[in-house]
C-alpha positions as CSV (number, residue, x, y, z in Angstrom):
1,K,-3.2,8.6,-12.1
2,G,-6.5,10.4,-12.4
3,R,-7.8,12.3,-9.3
4,L,-10.5,14.8,-9.4
5,C,-11.1,17.7,-7.1
6,V,-14.7,17.9,-5.8
7,D,-16.2,20.8,-3.9
8,T,-18.4,18.9,-1.5
9,H,-20.6,22.0,-0.9
10,T,-21.5,22.6,-4.5
11,G,-20.8,19.2,-6.0
12,Y,-18.7,20.9,-8.7
13,V,-16.0,18.6,-10.2
14,D,-12.9,20.6,-11.2
15,Y,-10.9,18.6,-13.8
16,S,-8.2,21.3,-14.1
17,R,-6.8,21.0,-10.6
18,G,-4.9,18.3,-9.0
19,G,-5.3,15.8,-11.8
20,P,-2.7,14.5,-14.2
21,P,-1.2,16.5,-16.9
22,S,-1.9,15.3,-20.5
23,P,0.6,12.8,-22.0
24,H,1.4,15.5,-24.5
25,L,2.5,17.9,-21.7
26,I,4.8,15.3,-20.3
27,V,6.4,14.8,-23.7
28,Q,6.6,18.6,-24.1
29,C,8.2,19.0,-20.7
30,W,10.9,16.4,-21.7
31,A,11.4,18.2,-25.0
32,L,12.0,21.5,-23.2
33,I,14.4,19.8,-20.8
34,A,16.3,18.3,-23.8
35,A,16.3,21.5,-25.8
36,L,17.7,23.5,-22.9
37,N,20.2,20.8,-22.2
38,Y,18.8,20.4,-18.6
39,V,18.8,17.5,-16.2
40,G,15.5,16.1,-15.0
41,L,15.3,15.1,-11.4
42,G,12.4,13.2,-10.0
43,C,10.8,13.2,-6.5
44,D,7.6,11.8,-5.1
45,V,5.7,12.9,-2.0
46,S,4.8,9.9,0.2
47,N,1.4,10.2,1.7
48,A,0.9,13.5,-0.1
49,F,-2.7,14.1,0.9
50,A,-1.8,14.0,4.6
51,E,0.5,16.9,4.0
52,A,-2.5,19.2,3.4
53,P,-4.6,20.6,6.2
54,P,-7.8,18.7,7.0
55,P,-11.3,19.6,5.6
56,K,-13.1,22.3,7.4
57,E,-15.9,20.0,8.4
58,P,-14.6,17.5,11.0
59,F,-14.7,13.9,10.1
60,Y,-14.2,10.7,12.0
61,M,-13.1,7.1,11.5
62,V,-14.2,3.9,13.2
63,A,-11.3,2.3,15.0
64,D,-11.2,-1.1,13.4
65,A,-9.2,-4.1,14.8
66,Q,-6.1,-3.4,12.7
67,F,-5.9,0.2,13.8
68,C,-6.4,-0.7,17.4
69,D,-3.6,-3.3,17.1
70,W,-1.3,-0.7,15.6
71,W,-2.3,1.9,18.2
72,E,-1.6,-0.4,21.1
73,N,1.3,-2.5,19.9
74,C,3.3,-0.1,17.7
75,L,2.6,3.2,19.4
76,G,2.2,1.8,22.9
77,K,-1.0,3.8,23.6
78,P,-3.8,2.7,25.8
79,P,-6.5,0.5,24.2
80,I,-9.4,2.1,22.3
81,P,-12.7,0.6,23.2
82,R,-14.6,-1.3,20.5
83,G,-17.0,0.9,18.5
84,Y,-15.3,4.2,19.3
85,V,-14.6,6.7,16.5
86,I,-11.5,8.9,16.4
87,P,-11.2,12.4,14.9
88,I,-9.1,12.7,11.8
89,L,-6.8,15.6,12.2
90,R,-5.1,15.6,8.8
91,N,-6.3,15.3,5.2
92,L,-6.9,11.7,4.3
93,Q,-6.8,10.0,0.9
94,G,-10.3,8.8,0.1
95,H,-12.0,11.9,1.5
96,P,-13.9,13.7,-1.3
97,E,-12.1,16.9,-0.6
98,A,-8.6,15.4,-0.3
99,P,-7.3,16.1,-3.9
100,R,-8.5,19.7,-3.8
101,L,-6.9,20.3,-0.4
102,W,-3.6,18.8,-1.6
103,H,-3.7,20.8,-4.8
104,K,-4.3,24.0,-2.8
105,H,-1.5,23.2,-0.4
106,I,1.2,22.3,-2.9
107,N,0.1,25.2,-5.2
108,G,0.6,27.5,-2.2
109,I,4.1,26.2,-1.6
110,L,5.2,26.4,-5.3
111,L,3.5,29.7,-6.1
112,T,3.6,31.7,-2.9
113,K,6.6,30.4,-0.9
114,M,8.9,29.4,-3.8
115,G,8.0,32.1,-6.3
116,F,7.0,29.8,-9.2
117,Q,4.3,30.7,-11.7
118,H,2.1,28.1,-13.4
119,T,1.6,28.2,-17.1
120,T,-1.7,29.6,-18.4
121,H,-3.1,26.4,-20.0
122,E,-1.4,23.8,-17.8
123,P,-1.8,24.5,-14.0
124,C,0.5,21.6,-13.2
125,L,3.5,23.0,-15.1
126,Y,5.4,25.6,-13.1
127,F,8.4,27.8,-14.0
128,K,10.5,30.6,-12.6
129,H,13.6,32.4,-13.7
130,H,16.5,31.9,-11.3
131,E,18.9,34.9,-11.0
132,L,22.0,32.9,-11.8
133,H,20.8,29.8,-13.6
134,G,18.0,30.9,-15.8
135,L,14.7,29.0,-16.3
136,V,13.7,26.3,-13.8
137,I,10.7,24.1,-14.5
138,V,8.6,21.9,-12.3
139,L,6.0,19.5,-13.7
140,R,3.7,18.1,-11.0
141,Q,1.5,15.0,-11.6
142,V,-0.5,14.8,-8.4
143,D,2.3,13.9,-6.0
144,D,5.1,13.2,-8.5
145,F,7.5,15.9,-9.6
146,I,10.0,16.5,-12.5
147,I,12.4,19.3,-11.7
148,G,14.2,20.5,-14.7
149,A,17.3,22.8,-14.4
150,K,20.8,23.4,-15.7
151,S,22.5,21.4,-13.0
152,M,21.8,18.6,-10.6
153,D,22.8,21.0,-7.7
154,L,20.0,23.4,-8.7
155,C,17.5,20.6,-9.0
156,L,18.5,19.3,-5.5
157,A,18.2,22.9,-4.1
158,I,14.6,23.2,-5.5
159,K,13.7,19.7,-4.2
160,Q,15.1,20.8,-0.8
161,Q,12.9,23.9,-0.8
162,I,9.9,21.7,-1.4
163,Q,11.0,19.3,1.3
164,D,11.4,22.2,3.8
165,N,7.6,22.7,3.5
166,M,6.7,19.1,4.0
167,V,6.3,17.0,7.1
168,N,7.2,13.6,5.5
169,L,10.4,13.0,3.6
170,L,10.2,13.3,-0.2
171,N,11.3,10.2,-2.1
172,E,14.1,11.3,-4.3
173,L,14.1,9.4,-7.6
174,G,17.4,10.9,-8.8
175,V,17.9,11.5,-12.5
176,I,14.6,10.2,-13.8
177,K,14.7,6.8,-15.6
178,R,11.0,6.1,-15.3
179,F,8.1,8.6,-14.8
180,N,4.5,7.4,-14.4
181,G,4.7,4.6,-17.0
182,L,7.3,6.1,-19.3
183,D,10.9,5.0,-19.6
184,I,13.2,7.9,-19.8
185,H,16.8,7.7,-20.9
186,Q,18.7,11.0,-20.3
187,T,22.0,11.9,-21.7
188,R,23.6,15.4,-22.3
189,D,23.0,14.9,-26.0
190,Y,19.4,13.6,-26.1
191,I,16.5,12.3,-24.1
192,K,14.7,9.2,-25.3
193,I,11.2,8.5,-24.1
194,S,9.8,5.0,-24.6
195,C,7.3,2.6,-23.2
196,P,8.7,-0.9,-23.6
197,T,7.4,-2.0,-20.2
198,Y,3.9,-2.0,-21.6
C-alpha cells in the first residue's frame, strides 16, 4: 500500500505523509502491544479519500454510461445528457491531491479532536496517555488502523471516537488476525506474526 502525497502547485512529493509505515514499524508496534499485554483491534475506513474535503481547485468528471445508469436507476434522478460533466464535491481517489487531503483530514481528527500525538520519526504512529488506562497507541497505514490498549472496551471507545468524525461506517476488523499481508495470532501470553499466506 504505497500512496504518495503530491502538492500539485509545487510538484513536491512528500514521502513522509499518508504512505505506509515501514515493515519494521508494524513489527515494533506489535512488540509494544505484546510487551504491554494489550489487545490490538483493527478497523478500516471504507472510501477513506471521500471522507476528506475536496481539493481547492474545482474538478469535474465526464458522466459515462455506467454512472448515468446508476444515477437514473439506483438514485431515481433525472437523466444526465450525454457529454455533460458533473462537479466532484468530495475528495476522490485518483486525484493527485487525494492522499495529502486524506492525511491532513485524519491527522486533524487524531491530533486535534482526539488529543493524540504522533511520534517524532513515524508520523503514522500515534499515542496518548488515557487518564485511567495509561498508554493508548494507534498505528495508521493509509486507511487501516491498529488500536492498541489495555482492554477491548477502550479500543472500541477509541474506534467510536474516530467513527464519530466520519461520514461512512468504519469496517471493524475485531481483534486483528490479519493486517496488510501479515498473519497475527494474539493471545494474552504472546503475539505471533507470520506470513504463511505468501
